[in-house]
PLY file of the C-alpha trace (Angstrom):
ply
format ascii 1.0
element vertex 87
property float x
property float y
property float z
element edge 86
property int vertex1
property int vertex2
end_header
15.31 -4.94 184.71
19.23 -4.97 185.86
20.67 -4.08 189.26
23.93 -2.90 189.88
26.03 -1.82 192.84
27.92 1.11 193.00
31.57 0.28 194.02
33.92 2.38 196.87
35.51 3.91 193.77
31.98 5.44 192.47
31.59 3.04 189.50
28.94 1.82 188.41
29.34 -1.74 185.89
26.93 -1.65 183.48
25.04 -5.35 182.78
27.40 -7.01 179.83
23.11 -6.89 178.04
22.98 -3.74 177.95
25.82 -3.11 177.03
25.40 -5.43 174.10
22.33 -4.47 173.06
23.76 -0.04 173.03
26.60 -1.86 171.38
29.73 -0.55 173.68
32.47 -0.84 173.69
35.30 -1.40 176.36
36.62 3.18 176.34
33.03 3.55 174.79
33.79 7.20 176.87
29.11 8.44 177.91
27.66 11.62 179.08
26.55 11.21 182.56
22.97 13.74 182.76
21.96 14.09 185.97
18.25 13.72 185.40
16.95 15.08 189.09
15.75 11.94 190.08
18.41 9.70 188.30
21.38 9.74 186.66
21.12 9.52 182.85
24.21 7.81 181.00
24.46 8.78 176.56
27.18 7.50 174.28
29.74 10.76 173.78
29.57 11.68 170.33
32.40 10.01 168.18
33.05 13.29 166.08
32.22 16.45 167.17
28.58 18.95 165.50
28.92 19.97 162.37
26.74 23.22 161.17
25.02 23.81 158.14
28.02 26.18 156.87
30.07 23.47 157.73
28.82 21.49 154.86
26.56 23.21 153.22
29.33 23.04 149.81
29.46 19.06 149.78
26.31 18.89 148.23
27.21 20.25 144.76
23.13 21.18 143.22
24.05 22.06 139.60
20.55 23.35 138.54
18.80 27.34 138.50
18.04 29.02 142.30
15.02 28.06 143.88
13.54 31.13 145.80
11.64 30.75 149.01
8.54 31.35 147.27
9.12 28.17 145.24
10.28 26.22 147.96
7.01 27.28 150.36
5.07 26.53 146.40
6.73 22.98 146.04
6.20 22.23 149.83
3.10 23.27 149.50
1.93 21.16 146.83
3.64 17.99 148.73
1.41 18.65 151.20
-1.91 18.97 149.27
-0.72 15.65 147.24
-0.20 14.08 150.71
-3.63 15.33 152.42
-5.60 14.42 149.24
-3.72 10.55 148.35
-5.25 9.43 151.41
-8.49 9.64 150.71
0 1
1 2
2 3
3 4
4 5
5 6
6 7
7 8
8 9
9 10
10 11
11 12
12 13
13 14
14 15
15 16
16 17
17 18
18 19
19 20
20 21
21 22
22 23
23 24
24 25
25 26
26 27
27 28
28 29
29 30
30 31
31 32
32 33
33 34
34 35
35 36
36 37
37 38
38 39
39 40
40 41
41 42
42 43
43 44
44 45
45 46
46 47
47 48
48 49
49 50
50 51
51 52
52 53
53 54
54 55
55 56
56 57
57 58
58 59
59 60
60 61
61 62
62 63
63 64
64 65
65 66
66 67
67 68
68 69
69 70
70 71
71 72
72 73
73 74
74 75
75 76
76 77
77 78
78 79
79 80
80 81
81 82
82 83
83 84
84 85
85 86
């Protein structure tokens, strides 16, 4: 556990050991989340979140299209093989 102080300007120094453990460099943007009994600091994501529609076209599938039923059967088969393989 590390102890730090709040400055008169509302600044807090994050101890070097914690900055190094989380690979936070000078200029790292952080999101401050009010947790009720404290504040959680999380690194701001370096790029915007994407949706499936944004990236779906980058995966070129060459095979025959599969139905939902085909996919459900493949998942079921994988679960059964995993379950029965645990002897």
